[in-house]
C-alpha positions as CSV (number, residue, x, y, z in Angstrom):
1,M,-172.3,40.2,114.7
2,K,-172.7,39.0,111.1
3,K,-174.6,36.2,112.2
4,R,-177.1,38.3,114.6
5,Y,-177.9,40.5,111.6
6,L,-178.0,37.5,109.3
7,T,-181.0,36.3,112.0
8,L,-182.6,39.1,112.0
9,A,-182.6,39.5,108.1
10,K,-184.3,36.0,108.3
11,K,-187.0,37.0,110.9
12,F,-187.9,40.4,108.9
13,L,-188.0,38.4,105.8
14,A,-190.3,35.5,107.5
15,V,-192.5,38.4,108.8
16,F,-193.0,39.9,105.4
17,M,-193.6,37.0,103.4
18,A,-196.3,35.7,106.2
19,T,-197.8,39.3,106.0
20,L,-198.2,38.8,102.6
21,F,-199.6,35.8,102.4
22,V,-202.2,37.0,104.9
23,G,-202.8,40.0,102.5
24,M,-203.4,37.8,99.2
25,L,-205.7,35.4,101.6
26,A,-208.1,38.1,103.2
27,P,-209.7,39.6,100.2
28,A,-210.2,35.7,99.1
29,A,-211.7,34.9,102.6
30,I,-213.9,38.2,102.5
31,A,-214.9,37.1,98.7
32,A,-215.6,33.6,99.8
33,N,-218.0,34.7,102.7
34,A,-219.7,37.6,100.1
35,E,-220.3,34.5,97.5
36,K,-222.1,32.7,100.1
37,N,-225.7,32.4,99.6
38,F,-228.0,32.3,102.4
39,I,-231.4,30.4,102.5
40,I,-233.2,32.2,105.2
41,E,-235.6,30.0,107.0
42,N,-238.0,32.7,108.4
43,P,-241.1,31.6,110.7
44,Y,-242.9,34.6,110.0
45,E,-243.0,34.3,106.1
46,E,-246.3,33.0,106.2
47,I,-247.8,36.2,107.9
48,N,-249.9,38.6,105.8
49,W,-248.8,42.0,107.9
50,D,-251.7,44.2,106.1
51,E,-254.4,41.5,106.6
52,W,-253.5,39.6,109.9
53,E,-253.7,40.9,113.6
54,A,-251.6,40.6,116.9
55,Y,-253.2,39.3,119.7
56,K,-252.2,40.5,123.0
57,T,-251.3,36.7,124.7
58,Q,-251.1,35.6,128.6
59,L,-249.6,31.7,128.3
60,H,-248.9,31.6,132.1
61,C,-251.0,33.0,135.0
62,H,-252.8,31.5,138.0
63,T,-255.9,31.7,140.5
64,T,-256.6,30.7,144.1
65,A,-257.3,27.2,142.4
66,S,-253.8,26.6,142.8
67,D,-251.4,29.2,144.6
68,G,-252.6,32.5,143.5
69,F,-253.9,35.8,145.0
70,L,-256.8,35.7,142.2
71,T,-260.1,34.5,142.4
72,I,-261.4,33.0,139.0
73,D,-263.7,36.2,139.1
74,E,-260.7,38.4,139.6
75,F,-258.7,36.7,137.2
76,C,-261.2,37.3,134.3
77,K,-262.0,41.0,135.1
78,M,-258.2,41.9,135.3
79,H,-257.0,40.7,132.1
80,Y,-260.4,41.2,130.0
81,A,-259.5,45.3,131.6
82,A,-255.8,45.0,130.6
83,D,-256.8,44.5,126.8
84,Y,-256.0,40.3,126.6
85,D,-257.3,39.0,123.4
86,I,-256.2,35.1,124.6
87,V,-255.6,33.9,128.2
88,A,-254.3,30.5,129.3
89,L,-254.9,29.7,132.4
90,T,-252.3,27.3,133.8
91,D,-253.3,26.7,137.7
92,H,-250.7,24.4,139.3
93,G,-251.5,20.4,138.5
94,T,-255.0,21.7,137.7
95,L,-256.6,21.4,134.3
96,N,-258.4,24.4,133.1
97,R,-261.8,23.3,131.6
98,G,-263.2,26.6,131.1
99,W,-263.6,29.7,133.6
100,N,-267.0,28.7,133.9
101,V,-266.2,25.1,135.1
102,A,-264.9,24.4,138.7
103,P,-261.4,23.0,138.2
104,E,-260.4,19.2,140.1
105,V,-258.3,21.7,142.4
106,V,-255.3,20.1,144.2
107,P,-256.1,20.4,147.9
108,I,-252.2,19.9,149.1
109,M,-251.2,22.5,146.7
110,R,-253.6,25.4,147.9
111,A,-252.9,24.2,151.7
112,I,-249.0,25.0,151.1
113,K,-250.0,28.5,149.8
114,K,-253.0,28.6,152.2
115,E,-251.9,32.5,152.7
116,R,-253.0,33.4,149.3
117,T,-255.6,30.8,148.6
118,K,-257.3,31.5,152.0
119,N,-258.6,27.8,151.1
120,A,-261.7,29.9,150.2
121,P,-264.3,27.7,148.0
122,I,-263.6,27.9,144.1
123,V,-266.5,29.5,142.4
124,P,-266.1,29.8,138.7
125,I,-267.9,32.7,136.6
126,S,-271.5,31.9,135.3
127,D,-272.1,30.6,131.7
128,E,-273.9,33.9,130.9
129,E,-270.5,35.8,132.1
130,Y,-268.3,33.3,130.3
131,E,-269.9,33.9,126.8
132,A,-270.0,37.3,127.2
133,Y,-265.8,37.4,127.7
134,I,-265.4,35.0,124.8
135,N,-267.4,37.3,122.6
136,G,-266.6,40.8,124.0
137,T,-269.9,41.9,124.9
138,N,-269.0,41.7,128.9
139,E,-269.9,44.9,130.7
140,N,-266.7,44.2,132.9
141,R,-264.4,46.5,131.0
142,T,-263.1,48.3,134.2
143,F,-260.7,47.3,137.0
144,V,-259.2,49.2,139.6
145,T,-256.5,47.4,141.3
146,E,-255.5,47.6,145.1
147,D,-253.0,50.0,144.5
148,G,-255.8,52.0,142.8
149,Y,-254.6,52.1,139.1
150,E,-257.6,51.9,136.5
151,L,-257.6,49.1,133.7
152,N,-260.0,49.9,130.9
153,R,-260.8,47.7,128.2
154,T,-260.4,49.4,124.6
155,K,-261.1,46.7,122.5
156,T,-264.5,45.2,121.3
157,T,-263.2,41.9,120.5
158,G,-263.6,38.8,123.0
159,M,-260.9,37.2,124.9
160,I,-260.3,33.5,123.9
161,D,-259.8,30.7,126.8
162,I,-257.6,28.6,125.7
163,P,-258.3,24.9,126.5
164,L,-256.7,22.2,129.4
165,G,-254.0,24.9,130.3
166,N,-251.9,23.6,133.4
167,E,-248.4,24.2,135.1
168,L,-246.9,20.6,135.1
169,N,-244.8,18.9,137.7
170,M,-246.3,20.7,140.5
171,A,-244.3,21.6,143.6
172,T,-241.1,20.2,143.9
173,P,-238.2,20.3,146.3
174,F,-235.3,22.7,146.2
175,A,-236.4,24.5,143.0
176,D,-239.3,24.9,140.7
177,C,-239.1,22.7,137.8
178,H,-242.2,23.7,135.8
179,L,-243.4,23.5,132.4
180,T,-247.2,24.5,130.8
181,G,-249.2,22.2,128.7
182,Y,-252.0,23.1,126.7
183,Y,-254.5,21.2,124.4
184,A,-254.0,17.8,126.4
185,E,-256.1,16.1,128.6
186,Y,-252.8,15.2,131.2
187,G,-251.4,15.7,134.0
188,Q,-254.1,16.5,136.5
189,G,-253.0,15.9,140.2
190,L,-249.4,15.1,138.4
191,A,-247.0,14.7,141.6
192,G,-244.1,16.6,141.0
193,V,-240.6,15.1,140.5
194,F,-237.5,17.2,141.4
195,G,-235.7,17.6,137.7
196,D,-238.2,15.6,135.8
197,Y,-239.3,17.9,132.8
198,E,-239.0,14.5,130.6
199,T,-242.4,12.5,131.9
200,P,-244.7,15.4,131.9
201,S,-243.4,16.3,128.1
202,K,-243.6,12.9,127.1
203,G,-247.3,12.9,128.4
204,V,-248.6,15.8,127.0
205,K,-247.1,14.7,123.7
206,E,-249.0,11.0,124.0
207,A,-251.9,13.1,124.7
208,G,-252.2,15.3,121.9
209,G,-251.2,18.4,123.2
210,I,-248.1,20.8,123.2
211,S,-246.0,22.1,125.9
212,M,-243.3,24.8,127.0
213,L,-240.6,24.8,129.6
214,S,-241.1,27.4,132.3
215,H,-238.6,29.7,134.0
216,V,-236.1,27.0,134.0
217,G,-233.6,29.3,135.5
218,E,-235.1,28.6,138.5
219,Y,-233.8,24.7,138.3
220,V,-230.3,25.9,136.9
221,Y,-229.8,28.2,139.7
222,I,-231.3,26.1,142.8
223,D,-230.2,29.0,145.4
224,K,-232.1,31.7,142.9
225,D,-228.6,33.4,142.7
226,S,-228.8,33.7,138.9
227,E,-227.2,37.0,139.4
228,K,-224.3,35.6,140.2
229,Y,-223.8,34.1,136.7
230,V,-225.3,36.7,134.4
231,G,-223.1,37.0,131.2
232,Q,-222.1,33.4,131.6
233,K,-222.2,30.7,129.8
234,I,-224.6,27.8,131.4
235,D,-223.2,24.3,131.9
236,E,-223.6,21.6,129.3
237,Y,-225.1,19.2,131.5
238,Y,-228.3,21.7,131.1
239,V,-227.9,22.6,127.7
240,N,-227.9,18.6,126.7
241,K,-230.8,17.9,129.2
242,F,-233.3,20.7,127.9
243,A,-232.4,20.2,124.4
244,R,-233.4,16.3,124.4
245,I,-236.9,17.6,125.7
246,F,-237.0,19.4,122.3
247,L,-235.6,16.6,120.3
248,D,-237.5,13.8,122.0
249,N,-241.0,15.3,121.6
250,P,-240.9,17.4,118.3
251,G,-244.0,19.3,117.2
252,S,-245.2,18.9,121.1
253,S,-242.4,20.5,123.3
254,L,-242.2,23.4,121.5
255,G,-240.3,26.0,123.1
256,M,-239.2,27.7,126.8
257,G,-239.9,30.7,128.0
258,I,-236.6,33.0,128.3
259,N,-238.0,35.8,130.3
260,S,-240.7,35.5,133.0
261,A,-242.2,37.3,135.7
262,T,-239.6,40.1,136.3
263,D,-236.9,38.4,135.0
264,A,-235.2,37.9,138.5
265,H,-234.7,34.2,138.2
266,T,-234.7,34.1,134.2
267,R,-231.7,36.5,133.4
268,C,-229.7,33.8,132.1
269,D,-232.4,31.8,130.2
270,R,-231.7,33.9,126.9
271,I,-228.0,33.0,127.1
272,L,-229.2,28.8,127.5
273,Y,-231.5,29.1,125.1
274,D,-229.0,30.0,122.4
275,Q,-227.1,27.4,123.7
276,I,-229.6,24.9,123.2
277,L,-230.6,26.2,119.5
278,Q,-226.9,25.3,118.6
279,K,-227.6,21.7,119.6
280,T,-231.3,21.2,118.0
281,I,-230.8,23.3,114.8
282,P,-228.3,21.1,113.4
283,N,-230.7,18.0,114.2
284,G,-233.7,19.6,112.7
285,V,-235.6,20.9,115.4
286,V,-236.1,24.8,116.1
287,P,-237.6,25.5,119.6
288,W,-239.6,28.7,119.9
289,C,-238.9,31.5,122.7
290,N,-241.7,33.1,124.9
291,T,-242.4,35.7,127.9
292,F,-245.0,35.2,130.3
293,A,-246.3,37.1,133.4
294,D,-246.6,34.0,135.6
295,S,-248.8,36.2,137.4
296,H,-250.1,35.1,141.2
297,N,-251.1,38.7,142.2
298,Q,-252.7,41.9,141.0
299,N,-249.6,43.9,140.1
300,A,-248.0,40.8,137.9
301,V,-250.9,40.7,135.4
302,N,-249.1,42.7,132.5
303,D,-245.4,42.1,133.6
304,A,-244.6,40.3,130.3
305,Y,-246.7,38.8,127.5
306,T,-246.5,37.9,123.6
307,M,-247.9,38.9,120.6
308,S,-249.6,36.5,118.4
309,W,-249.9,37.3,115.0
310,M,-252.9,35.3,113.5
311,P,-255.6,35.3,110.2
312,E,-258.6,34.9,112.9
313,Q,-259.0,35.0,116.7
314,T,-259.7,31.3,117.3
315,S,-258.3,28.6,119.5
316,E,-257.3,26.5,116.8
317,A,-255.4,29.5,115.0
318,F,-253.7,30.0,118.1
319,R,-252.4,26.6,118.4
320,T,-251.1,27.0,114.9
321,C,-249.5,30.3,115.7
322,L,-248.0,28.6,118.8
323,E,-246.6,25.8,116.4
324,K,-245.2,27.8,113.8
325,G,-243.4,30.6,116.0
326,Q,-245.6,33.2,114.6
327,Y,-245.5,35.3,117.6
328,F,-243.0,37.8,119.4
329,S,-242.2,37.7,123.1
330,I,-242.5,40.9,125.1
331,S,-241.5,42.2,128.7
332,H,-241.2,45.3,130.8
333,Y,-238.2,43.8,132.6
334,S,-234.6,42.8,131.5
335,N,-232.1,41.7,133.9
336,G,-230.1,40.0,131.0
337,V,-226.5,40.7,129.9
338,E,-225.1,39.1,127.0
339,L,-221.4,37.5,126.5
340,D,-220.0,40.7,125.5
341,G,-220.9,42.1,128.9
342,I,-223.1,44.7,127.7
343,P,-226.7,44.4,129.2
344,E,-229.8,43.9,126.6
345,I,-231.2,47.3,128.2
346,P,-228.5,49.2,129.4
347,G,-229.1,51.0,132.2
348,F,-232.3,49.4,133.2
349,V,-233.5,49.8,137.0
350,E,-236.1,47.3,138.1
351,Q,-237.2,49.7,140.7
352,E,-238.0,52.4,138.2
353,V,-240.6,50.1,136.5
354,Y,-242.2,49.6,140.0
355,D,-242.2,53.0,141.1
356,T,-243.9,54.4,137.8
357,E,-246.2,51.3,137.3
358,K,-245.2,51.3,133.6
359,Y,-245.6,47.5,133.6
360,W,-249.5,48.5,133.3
361,L,-248.7,50.1,130.1
362,D,-248.6,48.5,126.6
363,N,-246.0,51.3,125.0
364,T,-243.9,48.2,124.9
365,P,-241.5,47.5,121.9
366,Q,-243.3,45.7,119.3
367,V,-242.9,44.2,115.9
368,T,-245.1,45.5,112.9
369,R,-243.4,43.7,109.8
370,V,-240.7,41.4,109.2
371,T,-239.1,41.2,105.6
372,V,-236.9,38.8,104.4
373,D,-235.0,39.4,101.2
374,Q,-233.7,36.1,100.1
375,E,-231.9,37.3,96.9
376,N,-229.7,39.8,99.1
377,D,-229.8,38.1,102.1
378,T,-231.0,40.9,104.4
379,I,-233.6,40.9,107.0
380,T,-235.3,44.2,107.7
381,V,-237.5,44.6,110.9
382,E,-240.2,47.5,111.5
383,G,-241.7,48.5,114.7
384,V,-243.0,50.9,117.1
385,N,-241.8,52.1,120.6
386,F,-237.8,51.3,120.0
387,D,-234.9,52.9,119.7
388,R,-232.3,50.2,119.4
389,V,-232.2,46.5,117.8
390,V,-229.4,43.8,118.5
391,W,-228.8,41.1,116.4
392,V,-227.7,37.6,117.9
393,S,-226.1,34.6,116.5
394,N,-224.9,31.4,118.1
395,C,-224.7,33.2,121.8
396,N,-223.1,36.3,120.1
397,V,-223.9,39.8,119.4
398,I,-223.0,40.2,116.1
399,E,-224.6,43.7,115.5
400,R,-226.4,46.3,117.6
401,D,-228.1,49.5,115.8
402,E,-228.4,52.4,118.4
403,N,-230.7,55.5,118.5
404,I,-233.0,54.1,115.9
405,T,-235.7,57.1,115.1
406,S,-237.3,55.6,111.7
407,G,-238.4,52.3,113.3
408,K,-236.9,50.3,111.3
409,A,-233.6,48.6,111.0
410,T,-231.9,45.9,108.5
411,L,-229.3,43.1,109.2
412,D,-227.1,42.4,105.9
413,L,-226.0,39.1,106.2
414,H,-222.8,39.9,104.4
415,A,-221.8,43.2,105.9
416,D,-218.4,43.8,107.1
417,S,-219.1,45.2,110.5
418,F,-219.9,42.2,112.4
419,L,-218.9,43.3,116.1
420,N,-215.5,41.2,117.4
421,G,-215.5,39.4,114.0
422,N,-218.7,37.2,115.3
423,E,-220.0,36.3,111.8
424,P,-224.0,35.1,111.5
425,E,-223.8,31.5,111.0
426,L,-226.9,28.5,111.9
427,Y,-229.3,31.0,112.9
428,V,-230.0,35.1,114.0
429,R,-232.7,36.6,116.2
430,F,-233.1,40.0,117.3
431,Y,-234.6,41.9,119.9
432,L,-236.0,45.6,120.2
433,T,-235.7,47.6,123.3
434,G,-237.1,50.8,124.0
435,E,-238.6,52.9,127.0
436,N,-240.5,50.6,128.4
437,G,-239.3,46.9,127.7
438,I,-237.8,44.3,125.2
439,C,-239.2,42.6,122.3
440,Y,-237.8,39.2,121.4
441,S,-238.1,37.7,118.0
442,Q,-237.9,33.9,117.1
443,P,-234.6,32.4,115.4
444,M,-234.3,32.3,111.9
445,V,-232.4,29.5,110.6
446,L,-229.5,30.3,108.4
447,H,-228.8,27.6,105.7
448,V,-226.2,27.9,103.1
449,E,-226.9,26.9,99.6
450,G,-224.8,23.7,98.7
451,E,-224.1,23.2,102.5
452,E,-225.8,20.8,105.1
453,F,-225.8,20.9,108.8
454,E,-223.5,18.4,110.4
455,K,-225.6,16.6,113.1
456,V,-224.5,17.1,116.7
457,E,-224.8,14.4,119.3
458,V,-226.8,15.7,122.3
459,P,-226.2,12.9,124.8
460,K,-229.3,11.7,127.4
461,T,-229.1,12.8,130.9
462,Y,-230.0,9.7,132.7
463,D,-229.6,11.0,136.3
464,L,-231.5,11.4,139.3
465,P,-234.7,13.1,138.1
466,W,-235.2,9.8,135.7
467,F,-234.4,7.8,139.1
468,L,-236.9,9.4,141.0
469,R,-239.9,9.6,138.6
470,G,-239.0,5.5,138.1
471,L,-239.0,4.9,141.8
472,V,-242.4,6.9,142.1
473,T,-244.0,4.9,139.2
474,V,-242.6,1.6,140.7
475,I,-243.4,2.3,144.5
476,D,-247.2,3.4,143.2
477,A,-247.2,0.0,141.4
478,L,-246.3,-2.4,143.7
479,F,-247.6,-1.3,146.6
480,F,-250.3,1.6,146.6
481,R,-252.3,1.1,142.8
482,L,-254.7,-1.1,144.6
483,N,-254.7,0.7,148.1
484,P,-257.8,2.1,149.2
485,I,-255.9,4.7,151.6
486,I,-254.0,5.6,148.8
487,W,-257.2,6.3,146.4
488,I,-258.5,8.3,149.3
489,F,-255.2,10.4,149.6
490,K,-255.4,10.8,145.8
491,Y,-259.3,12.2,145.8
492,F,-259.0,14.5,148.4
493,G,-255.4,15.2,148.6
494,L,-254.0,15.5,145.0
495,G,-258.0,16.5,143.4
496,Y,-258.7,13.5,141.2
497,N,-260.4,10.3,141.0
498,P,-257.7,7.4,140.4
499,I,-260.4,4.8,140.2
500,T,-261.2,4.8,136.2
501,L,-259.7,2.2,133.8
502,D,-257.1,4.7,132.3
503,R,-256.0,6.0,135.7
504,L,-255.7,2.5,137.3
505,F,-253.2,1.4,134.4
506,N,-251.8,4.9,134.3
507,P,-251.3,6.8,137.5
508,F,-249.7,9.4,135.9
């Protein structure tokens, strides 16, 4: 009996000492965290919020020149009436040389989607109409949709045409494996190869352009069953694959779409994006996130867009905006769920957006100012049309501010109220939600004074896509490059003339 009591006494003493030890360490740990001096890398730092303007932007959309229902004329009228300031036309494998210039179409692409394109002649708008759209004097200020909804342009400024937009990698088997290119004379008629994001990303870079990965969830979930995996981390294979795209093409491969169209197939892409950031940021590269409509028909034109903050409305200023991440990404839809199981927009019902046609309205959550206090390590966001802000770091939600009525919220990086013990590290990003959608910010890298990031190894994924693209290139070089039959096929089937010096020696 004495032995039993002695044993119990020893256990009690051990527990007491352990508790005392932890109690002594806890304040020290809190103090250590409080003593950290964060250096916040703010992509919005250069913005003059009082003088710059936010321009409504569409980065990804289509016409009958590839696989859309809209003619070039309808495309121009609709975006103009929907108050767009900047539009990048990105037909599949088809370089946009101006809405007033007939594009080199890809006949095979149009034939595959004949139910949409009707294989009708491609008629660009006139030079006079084009100039009127650009300078804001076009009389086509109203557009009535097939469903009877009336769009009316309220702005007096013009609508910029972003040069050489192109959805690269064209049609691929099993799943869409697309990215958009801009400002690059590259990719006209480029044959699609399943999973090969690497070749077109490199090609755009070498041509001096920029690119963005598109709706990668359609490739990750080949069966388009992403709803089965919502709220879960993505397999490391995909994280490494896409992280390498950004690491191998810095300054050119700028980012990725995280919410496109109705978010049916991109609902897991925000978590994938967070996983990618944890691979790229320690290696000195920060890819940006964007949203886009990927519109093919009338009702999709305003599903999602970005708000680009710029000192002036020019194509050059827009490229700088994309390169520096000086924009916010907006969608009327969110089917995303965080790792802690809470939806991005609790209670969101996609069908309600359709039924009420709220996708036409621009009363979406939007940011009007971001203030970073480097001395006190706080980030303050101001905006409109939102009542909730969520702060994310390293895939984890660290704070949710609910029922906001002031249009303002602040994150204190030294707060003691972080959710589930998830403290901010490496980066932090936020998103606003409201009655009519969601608005995502760019990530802000968190450096700690006196510390450096430890580089992360990101292996290359030498896999089937590399083999397929290599096989296509070798076969073309050995058997088809000088074959007149293949020349005829490329000219009439893929829509470009291969009999030029540059294309003779570089078929892609």
